[in-house]
C-alpha positions in Angstrom: 17.9 31.9 52.9 17.8 35.5 51.4 14.5 36.7 50.4 14.0 37.6 46.9 14.5 41.4 46.2 11.7 43.2 44.9 11.1 46.5 43.2 8.0 48.7 41.6 7.9 47.8 37.9 10.1 49.8 35.7 7.6 52.0 32.8 10.8 51.8 30.5 11.2 47.5 30.9 7.1 47.2 30.7 7.5 49.6 27.0 9.8 47.1 25.8 7.9 44.0 26.7 4.8 45.5 25.2 5.8 45.0 21.5 3.0 44.1 19.7 2.7 42.3 16.3 1.2 44.4 13.6 -1.9 43.1 12.3 -2.3 41.5 8.8 -5.5 42.5 7.4 -4.8 40.0 4.4 -7.3 36.8 5.5 -5.3 34.5 3.0 -1.7 35.6 4.1 -2.3 35.2 7.7 -3.9 31.7 7.3 -0.7 30.2 5.2 1.6 31.9 7.4 0.0 30.2 10.8 0.6 26.8 8.4 4.1 25.7 10.0 3.7 22.0 8.9 1.9 20.6 5.9 -0.6 19.0 8.2 -1.5 22.5 9.3 -2.3 23.0 5.5 -4.1 19.6 5.3 -6.1 21.4 8.3 -6.9 24.3 6.5 -7.4 23.0 3.5 -10.3 20.7 5.1 -11.8 23.7 6.8 -12.2 25.9 2.9 -12.9 22.5 0.8 -16.2 20.8 0.4 -15.9 16.9 1.6 -16.5 15.4 -1.8 -13.1 17.2 -3.5 -11.2 17.1 0.1 -11.8 13.7 0.3 -11.1 12.6 -3.1 -7.6 14.5 -2.2 -7.3 13.0 0.6 -8.2 9.5 0.3 -7.0 6.3 -0.7 -8.2 2.8 -1.9 -10.6 0.4 0.1 -9.3 0.6 3.8 -6.6 3.0 2.9 -4.4 0.8 4.9 -1.4 1.1 1.9 -1.2 5.2 2.7 -1.1 4.6 6.4 1.6 2.1 6.3 3.8 4.6 3.9 3.3 7.4 5.8 4.3 5.1 9.2 7.5 4.3 7.0 9.0 7.6 7.5 7.4 8.0 10.9 10.0 4.9 11.8 13.0 6.4 10.1 15.8 7.2 12.7 18.5 9.6 11.8 22.1 9.9 12.8 23.8 12.6 12.5 27.4 13.7 12.2 29.0 16.6 14.7 31.6 19.4 14.2 30.8 20.2 10.6 30.1 23.5 9.1 27.1 23.9 8.1 26.6 27.4 7.5 25.4 26.6 3.8 23.8 23.6 2.3 23.4 22.7 -1.4 19.8 21.2 -2.0 20.1 21.1 -5.6 20.5 17.8 -7.9 20.5 16.6 -11.3 17.5 14.1 -12.3 16.3 12.8 -16.0 18.9 15.1 -17.9 18.3 18.4 -15.8 18.5 20.3 -13.0 16.8 20.8 -10.0 17.0 23.3 -6.6 15.6 20.9 -4.0 15.2 17.4 -4.4 11.3 17.1 -5.0 9.3 18.2 -7.3 5.4 18.4 -8.0 3.8 15.2 -8.9 0.8 14.5 -11.3 -2.3 14.8 -10.0 -5.8 14.5 -11.9 -8.7 17.0 -11.8 -6.8 19.2 -10.1 -8.7 22.3 -10.8 -12.1 20.6 -8.7 -9.4 21.0 -5.3 -9.2 24.8 -5.9 -9.6 26.7 -9.4 -6.3 27.5 -10.0 -5.2 24.1 -10.2 -2.7 23.0 -12.4 -1.2 26.8 -13.3 -0.9 27.4 -9.9 1.3 24.2 -9.4 3.3 25.0 -12.4 3.6 28.6 -11.5 5.2 27.7 -8.0 7.6 24.9 -9.3 8.8 27.5 -11.8 9.3 30.0 -9.2 11.1 27.8 -6.5 12.9 25.8 -9.5 11.6 22.5 -9.3 9.9 20.5 -11.6 6.1 20.1 -12.5 4.5 17.5 -13.7 0.8 17.4 -15.5 -1.5 14.4 -15.2 -3.4 13.1 -18.3 -6.1 13.6 -16.1 -5.4 17.2 -15.4 -7.7 20.1 -15.9 -5.5 22.2 -17.5 -3.7 22.0 -21.2 -0.5 20.9 -21.8 0.1 24.4 -24.0 -1.5 26.4 -20.5 0.6 25.0 -18.5 3.8 25.6 -20.4 2.4 28.9 -20.3 1.9 29.2 -16.9 6.0 28.0 -16.4 7.8 28.8 -19.3 11.2 28.7 -18.3 10.7 25.6 -16.0 10.7 22.2 -16.3 7.6 20.6 -17.2 7.0 16.7 -17.2 3.9 14.9 -18.8 2.6 12.3 -17.0 0.6 9.4 -19.4 -1.5 6.7 -19.4 -2.3 4.6 -22.0 -6.1 4.4 -22.8 -8.3 2.0 -24.9 -8.2 5.0 -27.5 -4.8 5.2 -28.4 -4.8 7.7 -30.8 -5.8 10.0 -27.6 -2.3 8.8 -25.9 0.0 8.9 -28.9 -1.5 12.7 -29.6 -0.4 13.6 -26.0 2.4 12.6 -26.4 3.2 14.5 -29.6 1.5 17.8 -28.0 3.8 17.5 -24.5 6.8 17.5 -26.7 6.0 20.2 -29.2 5.1 22.2 -25.9 9.1 21.4 -24.9 8.1 19.1 -22.1 11.1 17.2 -21.2 10.1 14.3 -19.5 7.8 11.5 -19.7 6.2 9.4 -16.9 4.6 6.5 -18.5 1.9 5.2 -15.5 1.8 1.6 -15.2 0.2 0.7 -12.0 -3.6 1.9 -13.2 -5.3 -0.6 -15.6 -8.3 -0.4 -13.7 -9.5 2.0 -11.0 -8.9 1.1 -7.4 -11.5 1.3 -4.9 -12.0 5.1 -3.6 -14.5 4.2 -1.1 -14.6 8.1 0.2 -15.7 9.2 -3.5 -18.4 6.7 -3.7 -19.4 7.2 -0.1 -19.6 10.9 -1.2 -21.1 10.5 -4.4 -17.9 13.0 -5.4 -18.8 13.0 -9.5 -17.1 14.9 -12.3 -18.2 17.4 -12.8 -19.4 17.6 -8.9 -23.5 17.6 -8.8 -25.8 19.4 -6.6 -27.4 17.7 -3.4 -29.1 18.2 -0.6 -26.0 16.9 0.8 -23.6 18.7 -1.3 -25.6 22.0 -0.8 -25.3 21.7 3.4 -21.6 20.6 2.9 -21.4 23.9 0.6 -23.3 26.1 3.1 -19.8 27.2 5.3 -17.8 27.1 2.2 -19.5 29.5 0.1 -15.9 30.9 -1.5 -15.4 27.5 -3.3 -18.6 27.4 -5.0 -18.4 30.6 -5.9 -15.1 30.4 -7.4 -16.4 27.1 -9.4 -19.1 28.6 -10.7 -17.4 31.9 -11.8 -14.8 30.5 -13.4 -13.8 28.7 -16.9 -15.7 25.2 -17.3 -13.4 22.3 -16.4 -10.9 21.3 -19.3 -9.1 17.6 -19.4 -6.3 17.3 -21.1 -7.6 14.2 -22.7 -11.1 13.6 -21.8 -13.5 14.7 -24.1 -16.5 13.8 -22.1 -17.5 13.8 -18.2 -20.0 12.0 -16.1 -19.9 9.7 -13.3 -17.6 8.8 -10.4 -13.9 9.3 -11.1 -13.7 5.4 -10.9 -16.3 5.2 -13.8 -14.4 7.7 -15.7 -11.2 6.0 -15.0 -12.5 2.3 -15.9 -14.0 3.8 -19.0 -10.6 5.8 -20.4 -8.1 3.1 -19.3 -7.0 -0.4 -20.6 -6.3 -3.1 -18.6 -4.5 -4.9 -21.5 -1.5 -2.5 -21.8 2.0 -4.2 -22.2 5.5 -4.0 -22.8 4.8 -3.5 -26.5 2.9 -0.3 -25.2 6.2 0.7 -23.6 8.1 0.5 -27.1 5.8 2.0 -28.7 5.6 5.0 -26.2 9.3 5.3 -26.6 9.3 5.3 -30.5 7.2 8.2 -30.3 8.7 10.8 -27.6 12.0 12.2 -27.9 12.9 12.8 -24.4 13.6 11.0 -21.0 11.1 8.3 -20.7 10.6 7.3 -16.7 8.1 4.6 -16.1 5.8 5.7 -13.0 4.1 3.0 -10.4 7.0 0.1 -10.0 6.2 -1.9 -7.3 9.0 -4.9 -7.0 12.5 -5.6 -7.7 12.2 -7.9 -10.6 10.1 -5.4 -12.8 12.5 -2.6 -11.9 15.4 -5.0 -13.6 13.8 -5.4 -16.5 12.8 -1.9 -17.4 16.5 -1.3 -16.5 17.7 -3.8 -19.0 15.4 -2.5 -21.7 17.3 1.5 -21.3 14.6 3.3 -19.7 15.9 6.5 -18.2 14.0 6.4 -14.9 11.8 4.7 -12.4 9.4 6.0 -9.8 8.7 3.3 -7.2 5.5 4.5 -6.2 2.1 2.7 -5.2 0.0 5.4 -6.4 -0.4 7.0 -3.0 -2.3 4.4 -1.9 -4.7 4.9 -4.3 -4.9 2.2 -6.6 -3.9 -1.5 -4.9 -4.3 -0.9 -1.2 -1.5 -2.7 0.9 0.8 -2.7 -2.1 4.4 -2.7 -1.3 5.6 0.9 0.8 8.2 2.3 -1.9 10.1 3.6 0.6 10.5 0.0 2.3 11.2 -1.4 -1.4 13.9 1.6 -1.8 17.3 0.1 -0.8 16.4 -3.3 -2.6 15.9 -1.3 -5.6 18.9 0.6 -5.3 20.9 -2.3 -4.8 19.4 -3.6 -7.9 19.5 -1.1 -10.7 20.5 2.1 -8.6 23.6 2.2 -11.3 21.8 1.4 -14.4 18.8 4.0 -14.0 18.0 6.7 -11.8 15.3 6.2 -9.1 12.9 8.5 -7.9 9.9 7.8 -5.4 6.6 9.0 -4.2 3.9 7.8 -1.7 3.4 9.5 1.5 5.6 12.3 1.9 4.5 15.0 4.2 7.8 16.3 5.9 11.1 17.5 4.3 12.9 14.9 6.7 10.5 12.2 4.7 12.6 14.1 1.3 15.8 13.6 3.0 15.5 10.2 4.3 14.4 8.8 0.7 17.8 10.4 -0.7 19.9 8.8 1.9 18.5 5.6 1.1 19.5 5.9 -2.5 16.7 8.0 -4.4 17.6 10.6 -6.7 14.7 12.1 -6.5 10.9 12.5 -4.7 7.6 13.7 -5.8 5.0 15.3 -3.8 1.4 15.0 -4.4 -1.1 15.7 -1.6 1.3 17.8 0.6 1.1 20.3 -3.1 -2.7 19.4 -3.2 -3.3 20.9 0.5 -1.5 23.9 -0.2 -3.8 24.7 -3.2 -6.7 24.1 -1.5 -5.7 26.1 1.4 -5.0 29.2 -0.4 -4.3 28.8 -4.3 -1.0 29.8 -5.6 0.1 31.3 -2.8 -0.8 27.9 -0.6 1.5 25.9 -3.3 4.1 28.4 -2.6 3.8 27.8 1.3 4.0 23.7 0.9 7.1 23.9 -1.0 8.6 26.7 1.4 8.0 24.6 4.6 9.1 21.4 2.7 12.0 22.9 1.4 12.9 24.4 5.1 12.7 20.9 6.7 14.8 19.5 3.6 17.7 22.2 4.7 17.0 21.9 8.6 17.4 18.0 8.3 20.4 18.6 6.3 22.0 20.8 9.0 21.4 18.7 11.7 22.5 15.4 10.0 25.7 17.9 9.2 25.8 17.3 5.7 26.4 20.1 2.9 24.9 18.4 -0.2 22.7 15.5 -0.9 25.3 13.8 -2.1 26.7 13.4 1.2 23.6 11.6 2.4 24.4 7.8 2.9 22.1 4.6 4.0 24.5 5.5 7.0 22.4 8.4 7.9 19.0 6.4 8.4 17.6 3.1 9.9 14.1 2.3 8.9 12.9 0.7 12.1 10.9 -2.7 11.4 7.2 -3.0 12.2 5.9 -4.8 9.6 8.2 -7.8 9.2 7.5 -10.8 6.8 6.2 -13.9 8.3 8.8 -17.1 7.5 7.5 -19.1 5.3 6.5 -22.6 7.4 7.0 -21.0 10.5 5.1 -22.3 13.1 1.8 -20.4 14.2 
C-alpha cells in the first residue's frame, strides 16, 4: 500500500479557503436569516415574547391533544414522487373564492394580534399583499377594518365574523368590511362559547395585560416587548368597545351560544361577496352547507383552541372532498407548520390552506420582517416539495401523491376488549 504524498500547505490555496462571511450588524435581519423553518421562528419568538403572550399564541384548549394530533397527522404523511419530469419551473398560483393567490395559502384570522407584537395585523396585511396572498382580519383583531385596507390596498382582504349577542355589532362589521372592499367573509361557527385555554388561566393572561410580580420578572429579559407595548397606540379592537378579563371571559361575554342556521341566512342577505363557513368538522354539515349554496367551507377545529380532541381537519379532508368537493371550494387549517403540509393538503383535495400560528411566530420573532420570513420559508418549502414530487402546478397534485399513515384508528363498534 502506497503512502499518501504530503506537501507543505500552499499559501494561495489557504487564502481561497479563508473566505469569511461579511458580518451583518442588523440584529433583526441576522436573527431572521438564521431561521430556516417555522419551528426556528417559534424558538426566536419564545425568547423574545413574554410567557403570557407567547402561550396565548402557542397554546390550545384543555390538554392540547387536538393540536398535537393535527400536527402529527401531517408528520404521518408519506409522499409518492414521480420521476424524470422537467420541474425547472413550478407554478404555485391558484384561484380561490373568486380571486387569485400567488401561493396556496393565506393568513388566517387571529385575535388580539398586537399583543403578540405591536405591528400586529398591519404587518400581516402588508406582508400578505407583498406576497400576493390573502389576509384575513378577525372580529377580535386589534387593528380596524379600514387600517388593514390601508396596509393592503391592492391585495385581497378577507374578514372573519363572529355573530355576537349584540347582533347589531356583527351586522355593522359586515357592512364596514363590504364598504372597505373586503371580498370574502368567513362566518366562524365553532365558537358558541370559549374553549378552556388553560395556559392563559395559569399565566393570568388578561386583556389588556396586567402588571404583577410574575409579569415583571418575566419582562426583565424582554424589555423591548414592554417598551413597544407602552410606547405605541392603545389597542383598538375591531368589535369590542370594552376590555378587561381573560380571553375566555371576553369571548363568553360577547359570543352567543344560540346562533343557528337562521343567522347564516341573515349574514348571506347582508354580505355582497363570497361567503365561507369556517369551523366545519363533519361530512354531514359540509353537505348541508353545500346544499345551501355557500361559496366555500374551511375545515378547522380552531387550531385546537375550542373543543379539544375534535376531528383532525387533515384526516377529515378526503371524506369531505368526496362528498362536496364538486359543489363548493374547501380550505383547511390547523397544524400547518411546513410547506409540505400545504402541498399534502392540496393533494388530498383542498383548494387552499390557512396559516395562523406560523404567521404569528414570525410576527413575534421580528415584526413585519418576521412575517415576510415566515411566508418565504413556507413558499420555498412548497416549491421544493412540488419539485421533489415532480409536479409543475398545483393542479397536478392528486391523492396518489400522498398516503395518510394510520396512527389513530377508530375502534370497531362491538369489538371485544
